[in-house]
C-alpha positions as semicolon CSV with decimal commas, in nm:
position;residue;x (nm);y (nm);z (nm)
1;M;-14,097;-6,894;-4,467
2;E;-14,315;-7,166;-4,323
3;M;-14,429;-7,432;-4,573
4;S;-14,752;-7,615;-4,485
5;P;-15,018;-7,806;-4,633
6;T;-15,233;-7,490;-4,681
7;N;-14,971;-7,335;-4,868
8;P;-14,859;-7,576;-5,166
9;I;-14,516;-7,575;-5,296
10;H;-14,446;-7,417;-5,645
11;H;-14,123;-7,399;-5,844
12;A;-14,081;-7,045;-5,991
13;Y;-13,789;-6,928;-6,217
14;L;-13,668;-6,594;-6,142
15;L;-13,436;-6,386;-6,368
16;I;-13,202;-6,175;-6,146
17;G;-12,982;-5,921;-6,323
18;G;-12,778;-5,589;-6,299
19;N;-12,546;-5,351;-6,456
20;L;-12,415;-5,136;-6,178
21;G;-12,134;-5,181;-5,919
22;D;-11,997;-5,512;-5,845
23;R;-12,249;-5,707;-6,051
24;A;-12,150;-6,057;-5,937
25;A;-12,160;-5,969;-5,574
26;Q;-12,502;-5,796;-5,634
27;L;-12,668;-6,114;-5,780
28;A;-12,504;-6,306;-5,492
29;E;-12,654;-6,081;-5,238
30;A;-12,998;-6,087;-5,429
31;K;-12,979;-6,470;-5,438
32;A;-12,921;-6,470;-5,052
33;W;-13,214;-6,251;-5,001
34;I;-13,428;-6,432;-5,223
35;G;-13,351;-6,748;-5,016
36;Q;-13,477;-6,563;-4,690
37;L;-13,777;-6,391;-4,827
38;C;-13,912;-6,591;-5,133
39;G;-13,840;-6,949;-5,078
40;R;-13,555;-7,203;-5,100
41;V;-13,318;-7,168;-5,399
42;L;-13,281;-7,521;-5,530
43;R;-13,046;-7,440;-5,831
44;S;-12,869;-7,146;-6,004
45;S;-12,765;-7,118;-6,365
46;S;-12,412;-6,970;-6,437
47;L;-12,368;-6,610;-6,466
48;Y;-12,421;-6,471;-6,816
49;E;-12,307;-6,126;-6,957
50;T;-12,488;-5,942;-7,232
51;A;-12,508;-5,603;-7,378
52;A;-12,797;-5,382;-7,231
53;W;-13,132;-5,452;-7,391
54;G;-13,362;-5,170;-7,486
55;M;-13,111;-4,875;-7,402
56;E;-12,782;-4,950;-7,546
57;D;-12,565;-4,655;-7,396
58;Q;-12,494;-4,821;-7,062
59;P;-12,273;-5,101;-6,896
60;D;-12,324;-5,459;-6,981
61;F;-12,562;-5,672;-6,764
62;L;-12,499;-6,008;-6,567
63;N;-12,793;-6,220;-6,544
64;Q;-12,867;-6,547;-6,378
65;V;-13,185;-6,765;-6,336
66;L;-13,279;-6,908;-5,996
67;E;-13,509;-7,212;-5,942
68;V;-13,693;-7,130;-5,644
69;E;-13,937;-7,351;-5,422
70;T;-14,178;-7,132;-5,293
71;A;-14,508;-7,154;-5,080
72;L;-14,572;-6,799;-5,151
73;P;-14,863;-6,721;-5,404
74;P;-14,771;-6,520;-5,732
75;R;-14,886;-6,189;-5,590
76;Q;-14,702;-6,244;-5,234
77;L;-14,386;-6,368;-5,438
78;L;-14,389;-6,026;-5,633
79;V;-14,422;-5,830;-5,305
80;S;-14,122;-6,023;-5,165
81;I;-13,932;-5,975;-5,483
82;L;-13,987;-5,596;-5,456
83;E;-13,872;-5,608;-5,109
84;V;-13,553;-5,759;-5,211
85;E;-13,494;-5,498;-5,467
86;A;-13,572;-5,222;-5,201
87;K;-13,331;-5,380;-4,952
88;M;-13,079;-5,365;-5,220
89;G;-13,124;-5,012;-5,300
90;R;-13,313;-5,047;-5,649
91;T;-13,480;-4,721;-5,755
92;R;-13,709;-4,719;-6,052
93;G;-13,603;-4,449;-6,299
94;V;-13,568;-4,468;-6,673
95;R;-13,726;-4,775;-6,851
96;Y;-13,451;-5,021;-6,936
97;G;-13,201;-4,803;-6,768
98;P;-12,903;-4,898;-6,571
99;R;-12,967;-5,061;-6,226
100;T;-12,810;-5,233;-5,932
101;I;-13,056;-5,525;-5,928
102;D;-13,358;-5,638;-6,126
103;I;-13,574;-5,949;-6,046
104;D;-13,842;-6,086;-6,278
105;I;-14,067;-6,380;-6,246
106;L;-14,022;-6,568;-6,566
107;L;-14,243;-6,872;-6,481
108;Y;-14,434;-7,005;-6,175
109;G;-14,534;-7,371;-6,212
110;D;-14,743;-7,406;-6,509
111;E;-14,955;-7,102;-6,407
112;V;-15,096;-6,829;-6,620
113;L;-15,176;-6,512;-6,456
114;E;-15,282;-6,177;-6,619
115;E;-15,308;-5,894;-6,388
116;E;-15,250;-5,516;-6,443
117;D;-14,879;-5,551;-6,276
118;L;-14,842;-5,920;-6,288
119;L;-14,800;-6,130;-6,599
120;I;-14,688;-6,480;-6,547
121;P;-14,523;-6,632;-6,766
122;H;-14,312;-6,340;-6,843
123;P;-14,477;-6,184;-7,159
124;R;-14,138;-6,130;-7,335
125;L;-13,957;-6,445;-7,215
126;A;-13,956;-6,600;-7,582
127;D;-13,787;-6,268;-7,708
128;R;-13,492;-6,216;-7,476
129;R;-13,187;-6,430;-7,520
130;F;-13,048;-6,311;-7,174
131;A;-13,333;-6,477;-7,015
132;L;-13,347;-6,803;-7,220
133;E;-12,977;-6,890;-7,212
134;P;-12,966;-6,928;-6,840
135;L;-13,311;-7,084;-6,822
136;H;-13,197;-7,323;-7,084
137;E;-12,906;-7,414;-6,882
138;L;-13,128;-7,522;-6,598
139;V;-13,449;-7,667;-6,776
140;P;-13,418;-7,715;-7,138
141;E;-13,711;-7,953;-7,184
142;L;-13,929;-7,732;-6,965
143;L;-14,265;-7,647;-7,134
144;H;-14,399;-7,303;-7,166
145;P;-14,758;-7,314;-7,015
146;C;-14,907;-7,079;-7,303
147;T;-14,723;-7,188;-7,620
148;G;-14,646;-7,543;-7,517
149;Q;-14,291;-7,494;-7,656
150;R;-13,983;-7,618;-7,491
151;V;-13,727;-7,369;-7,354
152;R;-13,451;-7,513;-7,598
153;T;-13,713;-7,464;-7,885
154;M;-13,769;-7,111;-7,769
155;L;-13,390;-7,047;-7,748
156;A;-13,342;-7,193;-8,095
157;S;-13,592;-6,973;-8,264
158;C;-13,522;-6,650;-8,064
159;A;-13,466;-6,365;-8,287
160;D;-13,281;-6,121;-8,025
161;P;-12,967;-6,044;-8,182
162;L;-12,785;-5,965;-7,865
163;A;-12,490;-6,193;-7,781
164;V;-12,510;-6,376;-7,444
165;G;-12,210;-6,544;-7,295
166;R;-12,113;-6,704;-6,982
167;F;-11,939;-6,459;-6,758
168;I;-11,573;-6,547;-6,643
169;P;-11,468;-6,312;-6,362
170;A;-11,117;-6,147;-6,419
171;V;-10,853;-6,308;-6,212
172;D;-10,676;-6,076;-5,966
173;N;-10,288;-6,163;-6,019
174;N;-10,188;-5,891;-5,762
175;G;-10,166;-6,074;-5,451
């Protein structure tokens, strides 16, 4: 992806997550694809594990926030994200159901965009601890462009009851 004066550079925060297969490997693969198709990944949060949100009878999710430097406008960024999901075998089925990968645009600079299939900032960001915890790790002082609240304030007042913890992979002692 070529960056030029006609394509201004923006910082986007993407939430990647999944709960099927080797979850950590899936997130690493998604991060690599995002770097190729969406823009340069500047920073990544730790991996966070949480129970499934919205449909509880499924495996726990791993989530991570990526800070991405991109010249893509929001609509093209969404198209590229959907391409990453397709390359990784994402199929859309039951809402809030299990998935290999899910990628959401949380924030795109300080832009506010309301289209039928693209809402920026993510409309439920302040309600989802699994998105706020990793975002807080990267940018606790960042201001939400609609509410003016800092990420740390949104996290402190988040009513989401699901526990979110840093993921520590199991150690294989078999050789």
